[in-house]
C-alpha positions in Angstrom: 0.0 0.0 0.0 1.3 3.6 -0.8 0.5 6.2 1.8 1.4 9.4 0.3 0.4 11.1 -3.0 4.0 11.8 -4.0 4.8 8.2 -3.5 1.8 7.1 -5.7 2.9 9.7 -8.4 6.5 8.3 -8.4 5.5 4.6 -8.8 2.8 5.5 -11.4 5.3 7.8 -13.5 8.1 5.3 -13.3 5.9 2.4 -14.4 5.9 4.2 -17.9 8.9 3.0 -19.9 9.6 6.5 -21.6 9.7 8.0 -18.1 12.0 5.2 -16.7 14.4 5.4 -19.7 14.7 9.1 -19.5 15.2 8.9 -15.7 18.0 6.4 -15.9 19.6 8.1 -18.9 19.7 11.3 -16.7 20.9 9.8 -13.4 22.9 6.7 -14.2 26.7 7.0 -14.4 27.9 7.1 -18.0 29.7 3.8 -17.6 26.5 2.1 -16.6 24.4 3.6 -19.5 27.0 2.2 -21.8 26.9 -1.2 -20.3 23.3 -2.0 -20.2 20.4 -2.1 -22.8 17.9 0.5 -21.7 15.7 -0.8 -24.5 15.3 -4.0 -22.4 14.0 -2.3 -19.3 11.3 -4.3 -17.5 9.2 -2.9 -14.8 9.0 -5.2 -11.7 6.0 -4.7 -9.5 7.5 -6.1 -6.3 8.3 -3.8 -3.3 11.1 -4.7 -0.9 10.7 -2.0 1.7 10.0 -3.2 5.2 6.4 -3.0 6.4 6.9 -0.7 9.1 8.8 1.8 6.8 6.1 1.8 4.0 4.8 5.2 5.4 8.0 7.0 4.7 9.6 5.0 1.8 8.6 3.6 -1.6 10.7 1.6 -4.1 10.8 0.9 -7.8 12.7 -1.9 -9.4 13.6 -2.4 -13.0 15.4 -5.2 -14.8 17.6 -4.8 -17.8 20.1 -6.8 -19.8 23.7 -6.3 -20.3 24.6 -5.2 -23.8 27.5 -7.8 -24.1 25.4 -10.8 -23.1 22.0 -11.9 -21.9 22.7 -11.5 -18.2 20.3 -9.5 -16.1 21.0 -6.5 -14.0 18.6 -4.6 -11.8 18.1 -0.8 -11.3 16.7 -0.2 -7.8 15.2 3.2 -6.6 14.4 3.8 -3.1 12.3 7.0 -2.6 13.0 8.8 0.7 11.0 11.8 1.8 11.1 11.9 5.6 12.6 14.9 7.2 14.5 13.2 10.0 17.8 11.6 9.1 17.8 7.7 8.5 21.5 7.1 9.3 21.2 3.4 8.4 19.8 4.0 5.0 23.0 2.5 3.5 22.2 -0.6 5.4 18.6 -0.8 4.5 19.5 -0.6 0.8 21.8 -3.6 1.5 18.9 -5.4 3.0 16.6 -4.7 0.2 19.2 -5.7 -2.4 19.7 -9.0 -0.7 15.8 -9.7 -1.0 16.1 -8.8 -4.8 18.9 -11.1 -5.3 17.0 -14.0 -3.2 14.0 -13.5 -5.4 16.2 -13.5 -8.5 17.8 -16.8 -7.5 14.5 -18.4 -6.6 13.0 -17.4 -10.0 15.9 -18.1 -12.3 17.5 -21.0 -10.5 20.8 -19.5 -11.5 24.2 -20.0 -9.6 25.2 -16.4 -10.4 24.2 -13.4 -8.5 22.7 -10.4 -10.4 24.2 -6.9 -10.3 22.0 -4.2 -8.7 22.6 -0.5 -9.1 20.9 1.3 -6.2 19.5 4.9 -6.0 18.1 6.9 -3.2 15.6 9.5 -4.7 15.3 12.0 -1.9 12.2 14.3 -1.8 12.3 15.7 1.7 12.8 19.3 2.5 15.9 19.0 4.8 19.3 17.8 3.8 19.4 13.9 3.7 22.6 14.0 5.7 23.1 10.2 5.7 26.2 8.5 4.6 26.1 6.9 1.2 29.0 4.4 1.9 27.8 1.4 3.8 31.3 0.9 5.1 31.2 4.2 6.8 28.7 2.7 9.3 31.6 0.6 10.6 33.3 3.6 11.7 37.1 2.9 12.5 36.5 -0.7 11.3 35.5 -0.1 7.9 38.6 -1.6 6.4 37.9 -4.8 8.3 34.3 -4.8 7.1 35.5 -4.7 3.6 37.6 -7.8 4.2 35.3 -9.7 6.5 32.0 -8.8 5.1 32.6 -8.9 1.3 36.1 -10.5 1.1 36.7 -14.2 0.3 35.5 -16.4 3.2 37.8 -19.0 4.7 37.1 -22.6 4.3 38.3 -24.9 6.9 38.4 -28.4 5.3 39.0 -30.3 8.5 40.0 -33.5 6.4 43.2 -31.6 5.4 44.2 -30.4 8.9 47.2 -32.5 10.1 46.7 -34.4 13.4 49.9 -32.8 14.8 48.2 -29.4 14.4 45.0 -30.6 16.1 46.9 -32.1 18.9 48.5 -28.8 19.8 45.0 -27.4 20.8 43.8 -29.3 23.7 40.1 -27.9 23.7 39.4 -27.4 20.0 41.8 -30.1 18.8 39.5 -33.2 19.8 36.6 -31.6 18.1 38.3 -31.2 14.7 40.0 -34.7 15.2 36.6 -36.4 15.6 35.1 -34.6 12.5 38.2 -35.2 10.4 38.5 -38.9 11.0 34.6 -39.6 10.8 34.9 -38.0 7.3 37.8 -40.2 6.5 36.1 -43.3 8.0 38.9 -44.3 10.3 37.5 -43.1 13.8 37.9 -46.5 15.3 41.5 -46.9 14.3 42.2 -43.4 15.3 40.6 -43.7 18.8 44.0 -44.3 20.5 45.2 -40.9 19.5 41.9 -39.2 20.4 41.8 -40.8 23.7 45.2 -39.5 24.5 44.0 -35.9 23.6 40.9 -36.2 25.9 42.8 -37.6 28.8 44.9 -34.5 28.7 42.0 -32.2 29.4 41.4 -30.7 32.9 39.1 -32.1 35.4 36.3 -29.6 34.6 35.7 -31.1 31.1 33.6 -34.2 32.1 30.6 -33.0 30.0 32.8 -32.2 27.0 34.4 -35.6 27.0 31.1 -37.3 27.5 29.7 -35.5 24.5 32.6 -36.5 22.3 32.4 -40.2 23.2 28.6 -40.3 22.9 29.0 -38.7 19.4 31.7 -41.4 18.4 29.3 -44.2 19.6 26.5 -42.6 17.5 28.6 -42.5 14.3 30.1 -46.1 14.3 28.4 -49.0 12.7 26.2 -51.3 14.9 28.6 -54.2 14.6 31.4 -51.9 15.9 29.6 -50.5 18.8 30.4 -53.2 21.3 34.2 -53.0 20.3 34.2 -49.2 20.7 32.3 -49.5 23.9 35.1 -51.8 25.4 37.8 -49.3 24.1 36.0 -46.5 25.9 35.8 -48.6 29.0 39.3 -49.4 29.0 40.6 -45.9 28.3 38.3 -43.8 30.5 37.2 -46.0 33.3 37.8 -43.8 36.3 38.4 -40.7 34.4 34.8 -39.7 34.4 32.6 -39.5 37.5 30.8 -42.9 37.0 31.1 -46.2 38.7 33.7 -48.6 37.7 32.7 -50.7 34.7 29.6 -48.5 33.8 31.3 -45.9 31.5 30.7 -47.9 28.3 27.1 -48.8 29.1 26.3 -45.3 30.2 27.7 -43.7 27.1 26.2 -46.4 24.8 22.7 -45.8 26.2 23.1 -42.1 26.1 24.2 -42.4 22.5 21.1 -44.5 21.6 18.8 -42.0 23.6 20.3 -38.8 21.9 21.5 -39.8 18.5 19.4 -42.6 17.5 16.1 -41.6 19.3 14.4 -40.1 16.4 15.9 -42.7 13.9 14.7 -45.5 16.2 11.3 -43.9 16.4 11.0 -43.6 12.6 12.2 -47.1 12.0 9.7 -48.5 14.3 6.9 -46.5 12.6 8.2 -47.6 9.2 8.5 -51.3 9.9 5.0 -51.4 11.6 3.3 -49.3 9.0 4.7 -51.3 6.1 3.6 -54.5 7.7 0.1 -53.1 8.5 -0.3 -51.9 5.0 0.6 -55.3 3.7 -1.8 -56.9 5.9 -4.6 -54.5 5.0 -4.0 -55.0 1.4 -4.4 -58.8 1.7 -7.4 -58.5 3.8 -9.2 -56.1 1.3 -8.2 -58.5 -1.5 -9.8 -61.5 0.3 -12.8 -59.4 1.5 -12.0 -60.3 5.1 -11.7 -57.0 7.1 -11.6 -59.0 10.3 -8.1 -60.1 9.2 -6.7 -56.8 9.7 -7.4 -56.8 13.3 -5.9 -60.3 13.6 -2.8 -59.1 11.8 -2.7 -56.0 13.9 -2.7 -58.1 17.0 0.0 -60.6 15.5 2.3 -57.7 14.6 1.7 -56.0 18.0 2.8 -59.2 19.6 6.0 -59.1 17.7 6.6 -55.6 18.6 6.1 -56.4 22.2 8.5 -59.2 21.9 10.9 -56.9 20.5 10.4 -54.5 23.5 9.0 -51.6 21.4 7.7 -48.8 23.8 3.9 -49.2 24.4 3.4 -45.5 23.4 4.9 -46.1 20.0 2.6 -49.1 19.4 -0.5 -47.3 20.5 0.3 -44.4 18.2 0.8 -46.7 15.2 -1.6 -49.4 15.7 -4.6 -47.6 17.1 -4.9 -50.2 19.9 -5.6 -48.8 23.4 -3.2 -49.2 26.2 -5.5 -51.8 27.8 -5.5 -53.9 24.7 -1.7 -53.9 24.4 -1.3 -54.5 28.1 -3.6 -57.5 27.7 -1.6 -58.8 24.7 1.7 -58.3 26.9 0.0 -60.5 29.5 -0.9 -63.2 27.1 2.6 -63.3 25.9 4.0 -63.5 29.3 1.7 -66.3 30.2 
């Protein structure tokens, strides 16, 4: 919605191609005019201004093609008429341009970002006063901002970090070590080195060590869990505040509860649902709907024998707690 007559006038006028072409010819830098094809201008109806600022701002977006290829560029005009200074207007422009880029990527499915040339068309009575340079908003750290915000980001490919460098860092080293050797697929054979790193941590690191060991147990294949459990038992028995002989079981159970809880629930539902679906299909084919109930009971008994939680069986089968408890008693007898 447009709240002011001058805002309505601007959007109405700029929606006309002759007006837009003349406007951009007048206000765009020469090098930009020479780079884009003004004949390809296309008016975009979208607005990118924040809702709470629509009373004081309106925007206009045009798309154009570069002369040398078919790539798109955007010309974005933010109309500002409030008399009070908006010191963060350069930042707002960045926000709006990011929205434009996001929309472009969603529509075009392109891996390249479009260029956007931004304007602020000020219609207020006072001097606009705001900085036109985004980096000025970072004050004394503007040089850092140029490097950190828009410079190349750093990639830490942990697979390529040397173990000897990870060992030098007692706190962050074990974290990188675990992720590295999980990716390389040799976390079990590398456990000796990891255990030495963890044993060097101070006494107040019990929770950190526990998290590391639980994660390892959650990542190894099922047939390797018992072997890893014994390794943990041998290496860390007495190091963590658990009773002797219980560290492996404790961490194993924690790993199942934390890392495998959702997967376990989903697996139970999938197995039961597939079996139920097959039973229902057969029963419908034979015209014996009573068979569905019989198959449900048979499968429920199997789930009880496998120690599936009663709540899961209730949710999937539709049987009541009393019915399941009765079946459980029948199995026990």
